[in-house]
PDB file as gemmi writes it, atoms N, CA and C in Angstrom:
CRYST1    1.000    1.000    1.000  90.00  90.00  90.00 P 1                      
ATOM      1  N   MET A   1      74.770 140.658  86.780  1.00  0.00           N  
ATOM      2  CA  MET A   1      73.590 142.022  86.180  1.00  0.00           C  
ATOM      3  C   MET A   1      74.128 141.794  84.839  1.00  0.00           C  
ATOM      4  N   ARG A   2      72.955 142.129  83.903  1.00  0.00           N  
ATOM      5  CA  ARG A   2      72.934 141.871  82.539  1.00  0.00           C  
ATOM      6  C   ARG A   2      73.800 143.217  81.994  1.00  0.00           C  
ATOM      7  N   ARG A   3      74.621 143.150  80.612  1.00  0.00           N  
ATOM      8  CA  ARG A   3      75.476 143.827  80.179  1.00  0.00           C  
ATOM      9  C   ARG A   3      74.977 144.944  79.816  1.00  0.00           C  
ATOM     10  N   GLY A   4      73.220 145.006  79.103  1.00  0.00           N  
ATOM     11  CA  GLY A   4      72.846 146.112  78.962  1.00  0.00           C  
ATOM     12  C   GLY A   4      72.365 147.138  79.918  1.00  0.00           C  
ATOM     13  N   LYS A   5      72.007 146.486  80.978  1.00  0.00           N  
ATOM     14  CA  LYS A   5      71.883 147.250  82.421  1.00  0.00           C  
ATOM     15  C   LYS A   5      72.967 148.298  82.609  1.00  0.00           C  
ATOM     16  N   LEU A   6      74.228 147.247  82.795  1.00  0.00           N  
ATOM     17  CA  LEU A   6      75.398 147.918  83.155  1.00  0.00           C  
ATOM     18  C   LEU A   6      75.698 149.224  82.412  1.00  0.00           C  
ATOM     19  N   PHE A   7      75.501 148.733  81.073  1.00  0.00           N  
ATOM     20  CA  PHE A   7      75.934 149.756  80.009  1.00  0.00           C  
ATOM     21  C   PHE A   7      75.010 150.977  80.167  1.00  0.00           C  
ATOM     22  N   ARG A   8      73.812 150.783  80.219  1.00  0.00           N  
ATOM     23  CA  ARG A   8      73.031 151.984  80.222  1.00  0.00           C  
ATOM     24  C   ARG A   8      73.233 152.861  81.597  1.00  0.00           C  
ATOM     25  N   GLN A   9      73.787 152.324  82.800  1.00  0.00           N  
ATOM     26  CA  GLN A   9      74.273 152.831  83.794  1.00  0.00           C  
ATOM     27  C   GLN A   9      75.516 153.496  83.707  1.00  0.00           C  
ATOM     28  N   VAL A  10      76.507 153.346  82.857  1.00  0.00           N  
ATOM     29  CA  VAL A  10      77.827 153.733  83.027  1.00  0.00           C  
ATOM     30  C   VAL A  10      77.636 155.005  81.664  1.00  0.00           C  
ATOM     31  N   VAL A  11      76.892 154.488  80.647  1.00  0.00           N  
ATOM     32  CA  VAL A  11      77.016 155.532  79.441  1.00  0.00           C  
ATOM     33  C   VAL A  11      75.638 156.542  79.592  1.00  0.00           C  
ATOM     34  N   PRO A  12      75.800 157.617  79.711  1.00  0.00           N  
ATOM     35  CA  PRO A  12      74.823 158.729  79.525  1.00  0.00           C  
ATOM     36  C   PRO A  12      73.901 158.478  78.450  1.00  0.00           C  
ATOM     37  N   VAL A  13      72.485 158.816  78.706  1.00  0.00           N  
ATOM     38  CA  VAL A  13      71.637 158.920  77.823  1.00  0.00           C  
ATOM     39  C   VAL A  13      71.974 159.939  76.539  1.00  0.00           C  
ATOM     40  N   THR A  14      71.939 159.423  75.418  1.00  0.00           N  
ATOM     41  CA  THR A  14      72.205 160.285  74.116  1.00  0.00           C  
ATOM     42  C   THR A  14      71.340 161.537  73.974  1.00  0.00           C  
ATOM     43  N   VAL A  15      71.927 162.799  74.179  1.00  0.00           N  
ATOM     44  CA  VAL A  15      71.369 164.094  73.581  1.00  0.00           C  
ATOM     45  C   VAL A  15      71.490 164.359  72.162  1.00  0.00           C  
ATOM     46  N   VAL A  16      70.128 164.564  71.842  1.00  0.00           N  
ATOM     47  CA  VAL A  16      70.310 164.771  70.316  1.00  0.00           C  
ATOM     48  C   VAL A  16      70.619 166.563  70.010  1.00  0.00           C  
ATOM     49  N   ARG A  17      71.365 167.195  69.519  1.00  0.00           N  
ATOM     50  CA  ARG A  17      71.687 168.481  69.744  1.00  0.00           C  
ATOM     51  C   ARG A  17      71.125 169.101  68.828  1.00  0.00           C  
ATOM     52  N   ARG A  18      71.023 168.452  67.491  1.00  0.00           N  
ATOM     53  CA  ARG A  18      70.784 168.947  66.176  1.00  0.00           C  
ATOM     54  C   ARG A  18      69.371 167.952  65.631  1.00  0.00           C  
ATOM     55  N   PRO A  19      68.168 168.285  66.224  1.00  0.00           N  
ATOM     56  CA  PRO A  19      67.220 167.488  65.972  1.00  0.00           C  
ATOM     57  C   PRO A  19      66.743 167.947  64.218  1.00  0.00           C  
ATOM     58  N   GLN A  20      67.300 169.016  63.905  1.00  0.00           N  
ATOM     59  CA  GLN A  20      66.689 169.317  62.427  1.00  0.00           C  
ATOM     60  C   GLN A  20      67.732 168.191  61.456  1.00  0.00           C  
ATOM     61  N   GLY A  21      68.550 167.781  61.819  1.00  0.00           N  
ATOM     62  CA  GLY A  21      69.436 166.971  60.661  1.00  0.00           C  
ATOM     63  C   GLY A  21      70.887 167.639  60.604  1.00  0.00           C  
ATOM     64  N   GLY A  22      71.287 167.104  59.622  1.00  0.00           N  
ATOM     65  CA  GLY A  22      72.504 167.640  59.243  1.00  0.00           C  
ATOM     66  C   GLY A  22      73.798 167.377  60.193  1.00  0.00           C  
ATOM     67  N   GLY A  23      75.155 167.440  59.829  1.00  0.00           N  
ATOM     68  CA  GLY A  23      75.964 167.284  60.272  1.00  0.00           C  
ATOM     69  C   GLY A  23      76.296 166.062  60.420  1.00  0.00           C  
ATOM     70  N   ARG A  24      77.389 165.533  60.972  1.00  0.00           N  
ATOM     71  CA  ARG A  24      77.695 164.350  61.190  1.00  0.00           C  
ATOM     72  C   ARG A  24      77.042 163.344  62.169  1.00  0.00           C  
ATOM     73  N   ARG A  25      76.872 162.003  61.923  1.00  0.00           N  
ATOM     74  CA  ARG A  25      76.128 160.888  62.366  1.00  0.00           C  
ATOM     75  C   ARG A  25      77.176 161.116  63.874  1.00  0.00           C  
ATOM     76  N   ARG A  26      76.040 160.772  65.129  1.00  0.00           N  
ATOM     77  CA  ARG A  26      76.844 160.870  66.179  1.00  0.00           C  
ATOM     78  C   ARG A  26      77.998 159.270  66.521  1.00  0.00           C  
ATOM     79  N   ALA A  27      79.130 158.849  66.929  1.00  0.00           N  
ATOM     80  CA  ALA A  27      79.707 157.965  67.265  1.00  0.00           C  
ATOM     81  C   ALA A  27      78.705 157.080  68.161  1.00  0.00           C  
ATOM     82  N   ASP A  28      78.907 155.653  67.828  1.00  0.00           N  
ATOM     83  CA  ASP A  28      78.227 154.806  68.702  1.00  0.00           C  
ATOM     84  C   ASP A  28      78.885 154.616  69.971  1.00  0.00           C  
ATOM     85  N   ASP A  29      77.873 154.625  71.076  1.00  0.00           N  
ATOM     86  CA  ASP A  29      78.521 154.541  72.475  1.00  0.00           C  
ATOM     87  C   ASP A  29      79.176 153.631  72.507  1.00  0.00           C  
ATOM     88  N   ARG A  30      78.777 152.296  72.100  1.00  0.00           N  
ATOM     89  CA  ARG A  30      79.370 151.256  72.484  1.00  0.00           C  
ATOM     90  C   ARG A  30      81.104 151.272  71.967  1.00  0.00           C  
ATOM     91  N   GLN A  31      81.523 151.757  70.575  1.00  0.00           N  
ATOM     92  CA  GLN A  31      82.485 151.906  69.909  1.00  0.00           C  
ATOM     93  C   GLN A  31      83.370 152.893  70.832  1.00  0.00           C  
ATOM     94  N   VAL A  32      82.711 153.859  71.005  1.00  0.00           N  
ATOM     95  CA  VAL A  32      83.440 154.597  72.229  1.00  0.00           C  
ATOM     96  C   VAL A  32      83.886 154.170  73.512  1.00  0.00           C  
ATOM     97  N   LEU A  33      82.676 153.851  74.094  1.00  0.00           N  
ATOM     98  CA  LEU A  33      83.250 152.948  75.402  1.00  0.00           C  
ATOM     99  C   LEU A  33      84.265 151.966  75.374  1.00  0.00           C  
ATOM    100  N   ALA A  34      84.491 151.073  74.209  1.00  0.00           N  
ATOM    101  CA  ALA A  34      85.316 150.114  73.879  1.00  0.00           C  
ATOM    102  C   ALA A  34      86.740 150.845  73.798  1.00  0.00           C  
ATOM    103  N   ALA A  35      86.764 151.849  73.144  1.00  0.00           N  
ATOM    104  CA  ALA A  35      88.141 152.676  72.882  1.00  0.00           C  
ATOM    105  C   ALA A  35      88.692 153.227  74.178  1.00  0.00           C  
ATOM    106  N   ILE A  36      87.712 153.737  75.188  1.00  0.00           N  
ATOM    107  CA  ILE A  36      88.112 154.351  76.274  1.00  0.00           C  
ATOM    108  C   ILE A  36      88.757 153.194  77.163  1.00  0.00           C  
ATOM    109  N   VAL A  37      88.023 152.187  77.120  1.00  0.00           N  
ATOM    110  CA  VAL A  37      88.198 150.942  78.106  1.00  0.00           C  
ATOM    111  C   VAL A  37      89.665 150.237  77.519  1.00  0.00           C  
ATOM    112  N   TYR A  38      89.811 150.130  76.151  1.00  0.00           N  
ATOM    113  CA  TYR A  38      91.277 149.752  75.742  1.00  0.00           C  
ATOM    114  C   TYR A  38      92.525 150.852  76.092  1.00  0.00           C  
ATOM    115  N   LEU A  39      92.002 151.843  76.100  1.00  0.00           N  
ATOM    116  CA  LEU A  39      93.102 153.064  76.526  1.00  0.00           C  
ATOM    117  C   LEU A  39      93.183 152.986  77.853  1.00  0.00           C  
ATOM    118  N   VAL A  40      92.625 152.985  78.492  1.00  0.00           N  
ATOM    119  CA  VAL A  40      92.833 152.776  80.428  1.00  0.00           C  
ATOM    120  C   VAL A  40      93.463 151.480  80.308  1.00  0.00           C  
ATOM    121  N   ARG A  41      93.086 150.599  79.789  1.00  0.00           N  
ATOM    122  CA  ARG A  41      93.718 148.934  80.434  1.00  0.00           C  
ATOM    123  C   ARG A  41      95.138 149.284  79.470  1.00  0.00           C  
ATOM    124  N   THR A  42      95.184 149.574  78.626  1.00  0.00           N  
ATOM    125  CA  THR A  42      96.916 149.464  77.811  1.00  0.00           C  
ATOM    126  C   THR A  42      97.702 150.736  78.008  1.00  0.00           C  
ATOM    127  N   GLY A  43      96.855 151.660  79.020  1.00  0.00           N  
ATOM    128  CA  GLY A  43      97.540 152.859  78.942  1.00  0.00           C  
ATOM    129  C   GLY A  43      98.562 153.969  77.888  1.00  0.00           C  
ATOM    130  N   ARG A  44      97.680 153.535  76.698  1.00  0.00           N  
ATOM    131  CA  ARG A  44      98.440 154.308  75.411  1.00  0.00           C  
ATOM    132  C   ARG A  44      97.823 155.509  75.516  1.00  0.00           C  
ATOM    133  N   ALA A  45      98.637 156.453  74.603  1.00  0.00           N  
ATOM    134  CA  ALA A  45      97.850 157.938  74.051  1.00  0.00           C  
ATOM    135  C   ALA A  45      96.609 157.746  73.477  1.00  0.00           C  
ATOM    136  N   TRP A  46      95.836 159.000  73.571  1.00  0.00           N  
ATOM    137  CA  TRP A  46      94.487 159.074  72.899  1.00  0.00           C  
ATOM    138  C   TRP A  46      94.827 158.911  71.274  1.00  0.00           C  
ATOM    139  N   ARG A  47      95.831 159.673  71.175  1.00  0.00           N  
ATOM    140  CA  ARG A  47      96.209 159.436  69.561  1.00  0.00           C  
ATOM    141  C   ARG A  47      96.209 158.358  68.748  1.00  0.00           C  
ATOM    142  N   HIS A  48      96.863 157.258  69.753  1.00  0.00           N  
ATOM    143  CA  HIS A  48      97.257 156.007  69.368  1.00  0.00           C  
ATOM    144  C   HIS A  48      95.789 154.733  69.506  1.00  0.00           C  
ATOM    145  N   ILE A  49      94.863 155.597  69.289  1.00  0.00           N  
ATOM    146  CA  ILE A  49      93.570 154.465  69.276  1.00  0.00           C  
ATOM    147  C   ILE A  49      93.564 153.800  68.002  1.00  0.00           C  
ATOM    148  N   PRO A  50      93.863 152.431  67.664  1.00  0.00           N  
ATOM    149  CA  PRO A  50      93.793 151.618  66.825  1.00  0.00           C  
ATOM    150  C   PRO A  50      92.480 152.011  65.862  1.00  0.00           C  
ATOM    151  N   GLU A  51      92.629 152.246  64.482  1.00  0.00           N  
ATOM    152  CA  GLU A  51      91.214 152.453  63.608  1.00  0.00           C  
ATOM    153  C   GLU A  51      90.106 151.044  63.811  1.00  0.00           C  
ATOM    154  N   SER A  52      90.583 149.910  64.265  1.00  0.00           N  
ATOM    155  CA  SER A  52      89.381 148.982  64.260  1.00  0.00           C  
ATOM    156  C   SER A  52      88.611 149.422  65.180  1.00  0.00           C  
ATOM    157  N   PHE A  53      88.629 150.278  66.022  1.00  0.00           N  
ATOM    158  CA  PHE A  53      87.554 150.792  67.011  1.00  0.00           C  
ATOM    159  C   PHE A  53      86.551 151.882  65.898  1.00  0.00           C  
ATOM    160  N   GLY A  54      86.743 152.269  65.095  1.00  0.00           N  
ATOM    161  CA  GLY A  54      85.847 153.010  64.398  1.00  0.00           C  
ATOM    162  C   GLY A  54      85.691 154.428  64.819  1.00  0.00           C  
ATOM    163  N   VAL A  55      86.495 154.933  66.142  1.00  0.00           N  
ATOM    164  CA  VAL A  55      86.252 156.178  66.617  1.00  0.00           C  
ATOM    165  C   VAL A  55      87.667 156.877  66.275  1.00  0.00           C  
ATOM    166  N   SER A  56      87.095 158.160  66.091  1.00  0.00           N  
ATOM    167  CA  SER A  56      88.583 159.348  65.956  1.00  0.00           C  
ATOM    168  C   SER A  56      88.871 159.524  67.454  1.00  0.00           C  
ATOM    169  N   TRP A  57      90.161 159.778  67.644  1.00  0.00           N  
ATOM    170  CA  TRP A  57      90.997 160.157  68.880  1.00  0.00           C  
ATOM    171  C   TRP A  57      90.275 161.568  69.432  1.00  0.00           C  
ATOM    172  N   PRO A  58      89.895 162.300  68.925  1.00  0.00           N  
ATOM    173  CA  PRO A  58      89.168 163.326  69.629  1.00  0.00           C  
ATOM    174  C   PRO A  58      88.089 163.418  69.931  1.00  0.00           C  
ATOM    175  N   THR A  59      87.145 162.391  69.079  1.00  0.00           N  
ATOM    176  CA  THR A  59      85.853 162.134  69.458  1.00  0.00           C  
ATOM    177  C   THR A  59      85.674 161.314  70.868  1.00  0.00           C  
ATOM    178  N   ASP A  60      86.841 160.311  70.849  1.00  0.00           N  
ATOM    179  CA  ASP A  60      86.704 159.504  72.035  1.00  0.00           C  
ATOM    180  C   ASP A  60      87.350 160.444  73.124  1.00  0.00           C  
ATOM    181  N   TYR A  61      88.237 161.127  73.211  1.00  0.00           N  
ATOM    182  CA  TYR A  61      88.681 162.012  74.305  1.00  0.00           C  
ATOM    183  C   TYR A  61      87.697 162.893  74.801  1.00  0.00           C  
ATOM    184  N   ARG A  62      87.059 163.306  73.730  1.00  0.00           N  
ATOM    185  CA  ARG A  62      85.881 164.649  74.124  1.00  0.00           C  
ATOM    186  C   ARG A  62      84.734 163.760  74.847  1.00  0.00           C  
ATOM    187  N   ARG A  63      84.253 162.773  74.711  1.00  0.00           N  
ATOM    188  CA  ARG A  63      83.346 161.771  74.924  1.00  0.00           C  
ATOM    189  C   ARG A  63      83.711 161.497  76.629  1.00  0.00           C  
ATOM    190  N   PHE A  64      85.236 161.050  76.482  1.00  0.00           N  
ATOM    191  CA  PHE A  64      85.460 160.827  77.954  1.00  0.00           C  
ATOM    192  C   PHE A  64      85.753 161.840  79.116  1.00  0.00           C  
ATOM    193  N   ALA A  65      85.728 163.009  78.547  1.00  0.00           N  
ATOM    194  CA  ALA A  65      85.754 164.195  79.291  1.00  0.00           C  
ATOM    195  C   ALA A  65      84.533 164.506  79.621  1.00  0.00           C  
ATOM    196  N   GLN A  66      83.481 164.410  78.919  1.00  0.00           N  
ATOM    197  CA  GLN A  66      82.345 164.608  79.104  1.00  0.00           C  
ATOM    198  C   GLN A  66      81.703 163.458  80.430  1.00  0.00           C  
TER     199      GLN A  66                                                      
END                                                                             
C-alpha cells in the first residue's frame, strides 16, 4: 500500500473551524504524526518532543487525544 493512502486512512480529514481566517496556522498533519510515532516508540514524555519536529507538545497531545 502506498504511504499516501495509508496516511489518509490513519489521519482524519482536516476540518477548518475558522473559515474566516485569523488565528494560528494549523500544525502540519505529517509533523504531528511523526512526533506521535516518535513518542510512542521511545516512551518519552509529551513535554520532551524535540524541537526538530516543529510541533509543540500541547498541540501534539491534543491531536493525539482527538
